[in-house]
N, C-alpha and C positions, 0 to 999 in steps of 0.2 A: 568709735571710741579712739582718742588719743593718751598716750603715754609719755609724761614727761619723765623720762628714764634718769635724770639727773639736774638736781636742784639742790640749793640751800637754805631750807627754810628755817634753819637754826639762827642766821646770820641777823645781827642786831638791826640792820636796814628794814626787815620785815616786822618788827617788835611792834609797831603800833597799829598795823591793820593784815597780820598773819591770816587771821579767821576771814576777812573780806576776800582776801587775795585768794584763800584754798577755793572760797564761792566762787570768785570769778572764772576760776580753773573750770571746776564743773560746769559753769554756765556755756563756757566755750568749747565743750565736749573732751575736756581733760579729765580722764576718768580714774587714772592711778598715776602717783609719783612716789617718786623714790630721792627722800632727802638723804644727802651725802654726807658721811662723817670725815672731816680734815683732821681732828685732833682727838686721839684717844681720851684726854682730859675732859672733853666736852660730849662724849658719847652718851652720858644719860642724858642730855638736855634734846640732842638728836632723837635718841628712842623715846622720849616722852612725846614728842611732836606724831610722831609715827604712831604711837598709842592713841592719840587723841582723834584719829579717823581711820576707818575701815579699809579707805582706798589708799592709805600712806606707809610705805615701807621705808626702811633706813639700811646703810652700810656701817662697817665698823671699819675704821683706818685712820693712817697718819699721811697728809698730803706731804708731798716732798718739800715745798716751802717750809713746812711745819718742823722738819726732821731735826734741825739745829737746836729748835726751842723743846720739843716732846722728846728727843731721842727715838733711838731707832725701835721700832716696834717688836715687843716680844710674840714670839709665834704661839706661844701658849695662850697668852692674853688674848690675841686675835680669835683663835680658836674656840676658847671659852666664851668670848662674847658673841661670836657668830653662832653659838647655839640659841640664841633669843628667837623665838618665833617671828620676830619682825626685822629680823637682819636677813637681807636676800643678797649681799655681794659684799666684797673684802676691798677696802681703798674707801677714798681714792689714792693710788700710789703711782710711782713712777717716777718719771726725770725731767727736771726744768733746768735746763743750762742756759735758759736767756735770763733769768733774774738771778740764779745761782744763790738764793736766801740761804741754801744748805750746802755742805762740803759735797761735792760729787761723789766720792767714795762712799759716803754716808747715804747718799740719796741711793745708788746702787744697792747697797746691803739692805736698806729698808725694803727697796722694790724686791728683792729677793725674799724677803721675809712674809710679805704679802702673798707671793706665788705660793710659797710653800704653805700657807695657812690657805688659801684657795685649793689646793691641790688636797689638803688634808680634809677639807669640809666639803667639797665638791661644790662650792659656790663660786660662781666668776669673780675674777679681778678687774677692778675699774682702773683704767690706767690712764693716767695723765701724761702727755709728753709734749715738751717744747725745746726745740732747737737741740733735740738729743735723738734723732731720727736712727743713726747707725748703732748707738748705744743700747738704745731702747728694743731696737729688731734682735741685736745679739743677745740679750739677755732673755728676753722671750723666746728665740730659738734654743738657746742653751739650756734655758729650764724645762722646755718640753721634752729634752732629752732625758730628764731626771723623771719623767711621769707625766702623763695627760693633766691638763686642767684646761678651763675655759675662760672667756673674758671680753674684753668691749675695751677699744680705742675711744675714751669718750671725749666730746667736742672737737672731733678730728680736725686738724689745720696743717698737718705734716704733708710731706713728700709722697710720691706714687710708691716709690720702694719699700716704704713703711708700711702703707696701707695693704700692697700685695704680701708682705710678709706675712704679716697679723692675720690676712683673710687664708694664706696656706695654711695656717696653723687651726685654721677653724673658728679665729675671732669673729666679734661684730664689729661695725665700723657705727658710731654714734655722731651725727650732725647736729650742730648747733646753729645759732641765727649768724655765725660767720658767713655761712653758706647763701645767705641773703645780701651780703655786702657788695657793692657795686666793683670792687677791687678783688673779688673773690674768685674770678674766671677758672685760675689754675685747681681751686678747690673743686668748683662746679663741674669740672672736665673729670675730676677722680670720681666725683659723687655719682655721675652718669654711668660709671664703668664697675660701682659697687654693686653687686649682686642683690637684687631687691630682698632675697631673703635673708640678708646679712645686716640690713640697716636698721639703725634705731634712731628717733629723735629726742632731742633734749632741748632746755633752755640753758641750763648752766647759770641759771639767776641766781643772784641778782645782776651776774655780768652779762654781757655780748647781746642786747635786745636787738631783735631782728628787725630790719627794715619791714613796715614803715615807722617802728619804734626807737629806731637807733638813737643814742644818746639818752635814752630814758632808764630808769631802773628796769630791769630784766624781770618778770615773773611768768609761772608756768603756765598762763592764760596762751602767751604769747608763742609758745611753741606750733600753735597752729599756722603761723606764718612760714616757718621753717618748713613744715609739711607740705604747705603748700607751693614752695620752691621745689623740693624735691620731686613731686607729682609732675610738675611742670617737666622738670628735666628727664623723668622717667616716660612721659608720654603718657601719663596713666591719670584717671582721676582722683580727687583728694579722698574719696571713700576707699579706693583700691590701696591708696598709700597708706592711710590710716589701720585699714585692717591688716596689711601686711605688717607693717612696722610694730603693731599692737602683739600680733601672733608671734614674731621674733621676740619681743621683749619677754614674754611669759615661756617661750622656749628656752632662753638665756636664763632667765632669772625666775628658775622653775619652782623655788620656794614661794615667791609670790603667788597670791590668789587672784583671780580674776574676781571683779566685781560682778556681783549678780546682777542680771537683767530683770528688770519689773515685771510679773507676770508669768515668769519662767518657772 
C-alpha cells in the first residue's frame, strides 16, 4: 500500500470526477490520502471530503499564499479545529518568497502560530517552503528551542542545507513528482541521502504530475510514479519503498488509522 500524504481534493478542478479519482487511487494501490487545508474559511469543505471515505484524513491551516487574504491563523482556532477526529496535521503553512503573495513578516508570524498549535496538539506541522531556505530553517530551529514538535517538509524541492537542518530536528521529508523531472538531478541526489525511515511520498495534486504524466492534472493515483523513482534511487524494490513510506506516514501522522486488511 502507498499513502498520498499531501493532496488537495477540495480544489475545483476535481469537482466533476472526485469520486472516480478516489477510486482510481485505490485501484493503483494508494490506500490512504490526506487532503490538505489551505484556507481556514474552507476547512469544512476539506473535512467533508475526509468524512466521506474511511481512508481519507485532513489537516487544518492557512497556506502562506493565503495569509494576506485569510489573515494570520488564530492559534486557539487551529487547536480547536485540530481536535476533530479527522484532522491529523497542522497546515499547510510555511514561507513562500518566490511568489510573495503575502507579506513576508505575516508569513513568518503565521508559520510560528501553526508550529505553536502543532506543539500544543501533538500533531505534525506540514511545511511549505519555496525560495526561503534560510528563514525556514531558522524558524524551525528557534521554535524547537521553545519545545518539541514534529513535522514534515512537504513537496521538498529546496537545498541540502534545509533538508539536513530539518532531519536534525527529527522532521520527515516528503517527495512529490518533482523528483521524477528530467532537470531534477540535484533533488535526486538529496533524496538518495535522506534516510529511508524519514521519507514520505505525495502528489500535491492537482499540481506537479510526475513523469510520465507531466503536463496533465495530477491526482493521487500518480504517486506510484514518485514511489517508483525513489525505489530506484534507494536501490530497493517498489514494495519495500511502499512499506517503508507507509510505516513512516503512520508513525508521523499517528492520529490517522491504517485501513484494515481484508480477512485480518
